[in-house]
N, C-alpha and C positions, 0 to 999 in steps of 0.2 A: 281513535287509533283509526277505527273502519272508515274514516273517511281517506286517512292515510293513502290505506288502504287500494283505496275507490282512486286514486287519482292517477292520473296516466302521463307522460313523459308531451302525449299529441296533447291532452288540450288546454294546455300548460300551455306550445307553442300557441296554439288555437287565440286562446286568452290574450296573449301579449301580444301576436300581428293584429287580431283584430283592434285592438286596444290603441297597442298605435299607426295603426293606418287610419282608419277611425270606419273604415269598410270593410261588411263580410267576403264581395266580392275580390277586394284587391289582396288581403287576405290571404284570401284562396289562393291567387294565382303567385302568391309569392312563395306560397307551403307547397303547392303542386295540389294541391286539393278542389272537388269539387264546393261551392258556396252549398248542401246542402248537409258534408261532412263534416266540414267548417262549422255548421248551424248546430249540428249536433253534438261537438265537441262542447260548444258552450253552452248549450242545453245540459246535455249530465254532469258540467259543473252544477249547475245553480240548481238541478235537484244533491247532487252531494252534503251539498252545501245549506242545501235550504231558502236561499234567500239568493235577487238578481245582483250577478256578481259585474254585468255591462248592461248602463243603458243611453237612449238617445229620445234626444225630441225632436215628434217628428221625421223629417230625413237627415235631420244632422247628423252626425256623424256621435261616432259611442264614446263613450266614453265613461270608466272603469269607477263604480260604484263602492264608498270606503270598506268595504268589503271587497269586493277583487282589487283592490289597492294593495290592498294586506294582503292579500296573495298573491300579487305582483313584484311584488316588493321581496321575498320569500320566494320566490319562481330565481329573482336575477341575483338576490347570493348565493342561490339551488345553480345557479346556470353559472357563475363566475369558479362555482367548488369542481363542478366538471371540466370544468376548462381549463383550470390547474390540473386537474387529476389525468386529461390527456394528451397535457409540455408533457410533465409529469411518464406517463405510459410512453414516451413518443421517447424522455430521453435514458428511460430505461433498453428499453427495445434496444436504441441506437448504440450504448455505450456510457452512456454520457452523467449518468446519475444510480446510486445505489449503495451498497455497501462491502470494503472488499477487504482481508486483513493475511497482510500480511508479518510471517513469521521469519524472522532475521538469526541469524546465531549471534551469540552474542561478541563474535569477532569485528562481525559487519555492521554492531550496535553505534561503530562511529561515521559512518558515510550513511547511515540508512535513513536516520532525519531530514538531510539534504534533498535523499529521493523523496522523504514524503511531503519536507517543504513542497519543492518545486508540480509534484500531480493538485495538489490543491491551488497550484497558480493554475497550472493549467488542464487543470476538470475540477474545479468548483464544488458540482453538484455530489461527485463522489468523496464517500466518505470514506477514508484510509484507518484501519486499527494498526498500528504497527505490537508487533509481537517478538518478544526478545525471549531467548533461552540460550540453552548448546544446542547440542548437536541431540543431542539423544530425543531432551523436550523437544524441537521443531518438527522431529521426523517423528515422533509421536504425537503430535498438533495434524502432521499431515498425511496422518495413517489412523484419530479418530476425526476426518471432514472439519476440526476446525478450522486448519489456516485456508484460501484460497489458491495461496502460491505466499512461495517458501524462497530465499536466496539462502543459500550456504554454500560450502563448496561443493567436494563429492558425490553425488546422487547417490542414496541410497537403493538397498538391492528392492526394500519393502518398506511403503506400499512402491506399484510400480505409475513409476514418473514422467513426466516430459522435460526435458532440463535441454535449458538455453545456455550456454558459453557467455556470458557477461564481461569475461577479462583474466586480466593475468590478477595473482596472487598470490605475490611472491613471501616468504617467511625466510626471517632472517635470524640472527642469531647477537643480542645483543648485550652489553655490559658498560657498566659506566664511564666516560672519557678517562680518569683516572688507576680505567684496571690496569695490573702489570702484563694483560697480555693485550690488551688494546693498542693499536696499529702495528704491535706482532705479525709479518707475512712469512712467518715460515712456521702456523700452528701445528701443530697432531692433533691429532683426534685425545693421544696422551695428554695431553694438553688440557682440554676440554671436561675430559673425560676424569680431573682433579680437580675441579667445581663444584661447585655447591650448582648443580640443575634444579629451575624455579619451575614449573608446572604446574597446569591445571586439573581442575577435578575430572576423574573418570564419568568417560558421557563426552568429553570436551573432544572436538573434529581436532581441535590446535596439542594439546597431552599424544594424541592417535600420531599423530604425525613425528611428534618430537620422540615421542616414547621407538618411533619405527627406522628415526636416522640414529640418536645414540647407539642403540640395540647395531642396527647396524658398520657403523663405524671403530664402534669398541669390539664388538663378536664376540658382543656380550656379557662384558664386563664389567663386572657392579660397579656405583657413581651415587657420590649423594646426590638426595632427593628433596626437595623442598614444596610442597599439596599448596597451591592456591586457588581460590574459585572462581579469580577473577581476571582479567590482562591488566587492568589499572594498577590492583596491590601487587603483579606480576612488577611490573611497569613500576612501581612508587618504590620496590620492596625490590630490582634492580639499579637504581639511580640511587640506593642509599645501602650498595656493596655488598646484600643478602646474597646474590648468587649472581649467575649469568643465564638466560634464558632464549626458547629457541619459540618465535614468536612470532604472529601476522605482520607482514606490514605495516600496512595499512594501522593495523593498531596502536603504533609509535612513528607514524608518517610527521608529525608534527616536534617526539624529542630526539628525535635523530636530524632534525632542522637546524631547532634551537640548540642541537647543544649536547641537552643533558647526559645522550645518551651517543653510544658509536654501535659500531657493525665489527662486528670478529671477521673477518678472514678462515676458509679452512675449506678445501677440496668439498666440493658438491652444493657450495652453497650460492647463493641464496635455492632455497627450495622452489623449483616453481608449478604450482599449484592453478588452479584456477576458480574463480562462482560462477553456482552456474544459478537461474531464475528456473524454481521450479510449478507445476502441478497435476495436480490428480492426474492421472492417461483414464482413466475410469467414470472419470465424474464427467462431466457436458462445462465446459465455461460461464459463467453468466455474461453477458454484455458487458458491466463494468470493470469483471476482475480479464475482459480481453482488451480493456481499452486499459489497465495502468500494465497488464504482459506487456503489449504492444507498446507502448509508451518506455517503459523501461529499455523494452531492448532495445528502441530506436537510436537511445541515450548511450548505453551497455559500458564501457570502462569510462563516459564523460562526469560516470558517478563517484569514479576512483580515484585517491589521490597518484597522483604521475607517478611511473616505473619507468625505465633506472627512474633513482631521485634529481633534480634540476641542481649538477653547479653551481654556487656562487663562486663570483674571486675574494669574494672578504675572507673564505679559509682560511683558519688560522696552520700556521706549517706545521705540516706531523699528525694533522686532523686527519681519520678517514675521512675522502672524497663522499664517498657513497653516504654522511652523513649527510650533506648539503642539498 
């Protein structure tokens, strides 16, 4: 260990240059040092290891002794490691490497994997960690500093964030295609409040929005509700005929397109909100975080299902045209 403590990069560079060029004078020119300085570095190495590391016969070229060859091999390995480290540091500083934790509310899990896949293709040296949870969970993770970036609806009051709108976020009222209210263009608030409303759990942004909407149109009238803890469960429950639901269009785009679900027309629908990309305002972003943020910002709505939905000529008569 004492020998390692005595080694310097200058000594190792001098050893390699003299062995490669075969001459102290040529090595000194290459290194930008005087010949005595290079000779001094070699002498210090010999003293450290207690043996001659370079030798030559007469006025011939210097060549490595077995001990010198062993040290040069180790230096070649170390130098390659240093070069890789420098490349990594350069990539980190330019934002092309590193790790970014992206939090997404559960409603966004239907398009968030596509964002991650495209990021990995565009920035293969950046590790993207995707965290999914309801609104309260994602806000708490932002507060605790667990997340670098987050995608959700309405930005929270705390913690302080920088928010960028990345696209429209419509919410629609869904029912199975054979529901009595399907295709009825004259629906009233009482029609809707007479149905069982399937809702997300407390802490969900979708639940907050649905509750506010129903309280507004019903002016506080009570209605039957059933609570479920995921959008997927709600979709399947609506398809099965257990009730209707106000839900993000982005969670049901495929079911609407295929006709397994339809939207119900009611004044005030769809409710249009926005998706926001958030980062803590009080914390400097790493280079990798800035790269990911810029990538998502450039794509924006390109990550989201089309709105309004594309109509198709094959739509069956009487089917809600917005399901296509």
